[in-house]
C-alpha positions in Angstrom: 0.0 0.1 0.1 1.1 3.5 -1.2 0.4 6.5 0.1 0.4 10.2 -2.3 -0.1 13.8 -0.1 -2.4 16.2 -2.4 -2.3 19.1 -1.8 -5.3 21.0 -3.6 -8.5 19.9 -5.1 -6.8 20.5 -8.4 -3.6 18.1 -7.1 -6.2 15.5 -6.5 -7.8 15.8 -10.1 -4.5 15.3 -11.4 -3.5 12.3 -9.3 -6.6 11.0 -10.6 -6.7 11.8 -14.4 -3.3 10.5 -14.9 -4.4 7.5 -13.2 -7.3 7.0 -15.8 -4.7 6.9 -18.4 -4.1 3.3 -17.3 -8.0 2.4 -16.7 -9.0 0.0 -19.3 -12.8 -1.7 -19.5 -14.2 -3.6 -16.4 -11.8 -1.8 -14.3 -13.5 -1.5 -10.7 -12.5 1.3 -8.3 -13.5 1.9 -4.8 -13.4 5.3 -3.0 -13.4 5.8 0.8 -13.4 8.7 3.1 -15.5 10.6 5.1 -18.0 13.0 4.3 -16.1 16.0 2.0 -12.9 14.2 1.8 -12.5 14.6 -2.0 -14.2 11.1 -3.2 -16.6 13.1 -6.1 -13.1 15.4 -6.9 -11.4 12.4 -7.6 -14.2 10.8 -10.0 -14.1 14.0 -11.3 -10.3 14.0 -12.4 -10.8 10.5 -13.5 -13.7 11.7 -15.7 -11.4 14.2 -17.2 -8.5 11.6 -17.7 -11.3 9.6 -19.7 -11.9 12.4 -21.9 -15.3 12.3 -20.4 -17.6 16.0 -21.6 -20.5 15.7 -19.3 -20.4 17.7 -16.1 -19.8 15.0 -13.0 -21.5 15.6 -10.0 -21.9 13.5 -7.2 -24.8 10.4 -7.4 -25.8 10.4 -3.8 -29.5 10.7 -4.7 -29.5 8.8 -7.7 -27.0 5.8 -6.6 -25.6 5.6 -10.1 -24.4 8.0 -12.8 -23.6 7.1 -16.0 -20.9 9.2 -18.7 -20.4 8.0 -21.8 -18.7 10.5 -23.8 -15.3 9.5 -23.5 -13.0 7.1 -24.2 -14.4 4.4 -22.0 -17.7 4.7 -19.9 -18.0 6.0 -16.5 -20.3 4.5 -13.7 -20.0 6.6 -10.7 -22.3 4.9 -7.7 -22.7 6.3 -4.3 -23.7 3.6 -1.9 -23.6 5.5 1.1 -28.0 5.3 1.6 -27.1 1.0 0.5 -26.8 -1.5 3.1 -25.0 -5.0 1.8 -28.2 -6.8 2.6 -29.6 -4.8 -0.7 -29.4 -6.5 -4.0 -30.3 -3.6 -6.5 -27.9 -5.1 -9.5 -24.7 -2.8 -9.0 -22.8 -5.3 -10.3 -24.6 -5.3 -13.8 -22.5 -2.9 -14.5 -18.7 -4.5 -13.8 -19.0 -6.0 -16.9 -20.2 -3.3 -19.5 -17.0 -2.4 -20.5 -16.4 0.9 -18.8 -14.7 1.9 -15.7 -16.7 1.4 -12.6 -16.6 4.1 -9.7 -18.1 3.0 -6.1 -18.3 5.6 -3.2 -18.9 4.5 0.0 -18.1 0.8 -1.1 -17.7 -0.6 2.6 -21.3 -0.4 2.8 -21.8 -3.4 0.2 -18.6 -5.7 0.6 -20.5 -8.9 -0.3 -21.2 -7.2 -3.9 -18.3 -5.9 -4.7 -16.3 -7.8 -7.5 -13.3 -10.2 -7.0 -10.6 -7.3 -8.3 -10.8 -3.9 -8.3 -8.6 -1.3 -6.3 -9.4 0.8 -3.4 -8.6 4.2 -3.1 -8.7 5.5 0.4 -9.0 9.2 0.8 -8.2 10.7 4.3 -8.1 14.9 5.2 -4.5 16.0 6.7 -5.0 19.6 6.6 -7.6 21.8 5.3 -6.9 21.7 1.4 -4.4 18.6 2.0 -5.5 14.8 1.3 -3.5 11.3 1.9 -4.2 8.8 -1.1 -3.6 5.2 -0.6 -4.3 2.6 -3.2 -4.6 -0.9 -2.3 -4.9 -3.6 -5.2 -7.4 -7.0 -4.5 -6.8 -8.7 -7.0 -4.8 -9.7 -10.7 -5.9 -6.7 -12.9 -5.9 -4.3 -9.8 -2.4 -5.1 -8.8 -1.3 -4.6 -12.4 -2.9 -1.3 -12.8 -1.6 -0.5 -9.0 2.2 -1.6 -10.4 1.5 1.4 -13.8 0.8 3.9 -11.1 4.0 3.0 -8.9 5.9 3.0 -11.9 4.2 6.6 -13.1 5.0 7.9 -9.6 8.8 6.8 -9.6 9.9 7.8 -13.1 7.5 10.8 -13.1 5.3 10.1 -15.9 
């Protein structure tokens, strides 16, 4: 598990935008962190990196928002109000050829796929955030190594 420190919303978005270069069809990312730590800001950066043209906003009240204008579709989920006992078909998105981002995934552990990359976001200052990535599965391990390589080589 590697930790990165970002100092602003824009740095958070830039980090996620760079990460998006490595994303492929059916990748799943989970985002965790307290309210207001920047999960949706992170997703906006991913969307920018995927070339999504639509305005990205939190899907808190709709649970899922779909964005299809980029090089890959983006399925942005907020399961804050969902429990592990509810089956609302979120797993149907995992193999639809896009990137799935799940905010508050810790609420639905039994509905997560076997392979995903976790991004934990923690507030460490007024605008500073810690980003910690951990891989769960072979594809996410490859994705993690690619991100680490970029970080080490400055790409």
